[in-house]
N, C-alpha and C positions, 0 to 999 in steps of 0.2 A: 497462623493461617489467615489468608485474606479472602474476603468474599466481595464480589461485585454484583449488585442487585438493584433493580428498580424498586423504589419505595415511595410511600406517601407520608409526608410529615404530619404528625399529630400534635406535637408539643415540643417546646424547648424552654429551659430555664437556666439561670446562672449557676455555675459550678466552678469554684476555685479561680480566683482572679478574673481573667478574661474568658475563661472557658465556659462550656455549657453542656448540659445533658440534653440529648435530643431523642425523642421517642418516635420511632418509625414503624410503619406497618409495611413490611417488605414482601415482595413476591416469593422469594426463596426461603426466607428465614422467619416469616411471620412477624409478630410484634417484638421489637427489640429496643433496648435502651443503650444509647451510645454516648461516649464522652468525646468532646472535641476540645483541644487546648485553647483555641482562640477563634472568635467569630467576628471580632471588630478590627483586627489589624489588616492592613492592605495586603499583606503577604499571606493571609489565611486562605486555606483551600476550602474552607466552609464559610461562605458568605451569609450574613444574617438575613439578607433579602430572599434567600432560598429556603428559609425556615418558617415561612408563613403557613398557617393552618391549611392543610390539604394540598400543599405544593407537591408535585410529582417530580421526583428526582432520581438520578442515578447515583448510587452511593457505594463508596469503597470502604469496607468495614474490616478492621483487624481484630482477630480473636487471639489474644495472648494468654498464656497460662499464668495463673496466680493473679489475674486482674478480675475484679468483680464486675467491671463494666467493659463492654466492647469499645473499641476506639473508632470513631468516625474519621477516617483519614482524609476523605475528599468527597464532595458532592458537586453535581452539576445538574442543571435543569434538564429533565427528560421531556416534559410537556409544558409549554408556556400557557399560563392561565390568567391573562390580563383582565379578562371579563369578570373574574371573581375579585381580584385585587382592587379594581377601580369602581366597583359597584357596591354601595352600602348594604343593599338587600342581600346580594350574593355573598359578600364577605361575612355578614352576620350569620347566614346559614352555614358557611364554612366553619366558623368558630364553634357553632353548636354541634355540627356533625363531628368535628374533631374531638370535642369533649365526650360526645356519645360513644364514639369508637374506642376511645381510651378506656372507658368503663366496660364496654361490652367485649372487646377482643381480649383473648388470653395470651399471656406472654409465651413467645416462641411457638405458637400454634400456627401451622401453615395451612392454607386453603386457597388453592388457585382460583376456584370459581368465585369465592367470596372476594378475593383481591380484585378480580376482573370486574365484578359488580361495582365495587367501591370506585375503582379507577374510571370505569365508564360513566358513573354518576357524576364524578368530578368534572370530567370533560363536558358532559351534557350541561351541567350547571354553568360552566364557563362560557359555552357557546350559545346557549339558548337566548332567544329574543322574547320569549314568552314571560308573562308574570310568574314569579317564583313562590307565591304565597303558599302553595300546597307542596312544594318540593320536599321539604323535610318530613311531612306527614307520609308521603308515599315512600320515602327512603326508609323510615322506621318500619313500615309494614313489610316492605320487600326484604329488609335486613332480617326481620323476624322469621321470614320464610327461609332464608339462607341458613340461619342458625338453629332452625328446627322448632321454633315456638310460635309459628303462625297460629292465630286464633282458630279453634276448632268449631265445627257446627255451622249451621246456616241461620241467618236472621230470617224471621218470619213474623207475621202479625201476632201470632201466638207466642213467639219467642223473641221479645223485643228488649230484653235486658242482657247486656253482656257482663258476665261475671269475670272480673279481672283476676280474681284469685284462682278460679278453676279453669279459666280460658274457654268458656262455652257461653252460648246464648241460652237464656232460659225464660220461662213464662212470667216470672215476677222478680222483684228486687230481692237479692239474698239478705240474710240476716246480718251481714257485715257491711261496712261502708265502701268496699272495693268493687264498684260496678259502674257501668255507663248507663245513663238514661236512654230511653228508646230512640231519641233523636240522634245522639252520638253513636249508638249501637247500629243504627241504620246506615250512617255514614261509614262506619268501620267496615260493615259488611259489603257495601257498594265499592269502596275504595280497594278492598282486598282483591277485587277482580281486575283492577287497573294495572297496567305495566308502568314502569318508571317513565317510559317515553311519553306517556299520556298524562303526566303529572299536572299539566296546566288546564286540562279539560273540565274537571269538576268545579262547579261554582259554589264553594262552601262559604256560608256566612262567617264573618270574622269571629263572632262569639262561639259558634259551633267548632270552628277550627281550634280555638284556644282550649276549649273544654276537651276536645278529642286529643290534642297534643298532651295535655296534662294526664289524661287517662292512659294513653299509650306509654308515657314515661313511667307511670305507676305500674303498669303491666310489666314493663321490663324490670323495674325494681323488685317486684314480687317474684318473678320467675328466674331472674339472674342474680339476685341478691346483691345488686349494685346500690351505691349511695345516690341520693338525689342529684340531678344536674342543676346547674345555676344559669347557664347561658340561654335557656329557653325563655327566660324573662325578657331578654333583649328582643327575641323574635316576637314576643307579644306586643312590644312597643313598635316594632318595625312594620308588622302586618296587622 
């Protein structure tokens, strides 16, 4: 059986000689792992330049019986994103978001609304002329809403500690180490009311942004049982 679908490239790695395994988040099939026999030969229908993190492609996928992996027969660019490829800040964000999505998304789970959010965010990142220092922060918060784990409750002067374990704001620091201090808690509450389109508007101090990012990643690790990310350390250097 053959499937043709638009998809977002999340990762590729070598597999058997000149081949590769490509992980895609597709509109019709959700998260899938595909095998392609060659990505370096001139005759290949899967060009390595189309496999950059967050590339938006049209993919032809073959599902054969007795094969543990789907086969990626051919891909072509669906949306050009030169603004990401040629910009160190944007490409660093793309690498981080691809790693994040690989951990958060579930194999073969389809969600049209979630796919559209991710796709629209990639296009926005590519085309924006605004500073992108907050982009990944707003992305994580909005993604949390889409997957149903957006932090509960409202920040207030009397509830200024965000409990990462329970997902609520509370009056004092919990008895465990998984919480945000009042400053980061206030930023989280404020940013939760922003849309992705307004990612550039908040002026977050660099140190607060780094602490908030670490807190949000810990929040995802606690609630989704994912392993820690690594690429956020690059973002801390870039921003």
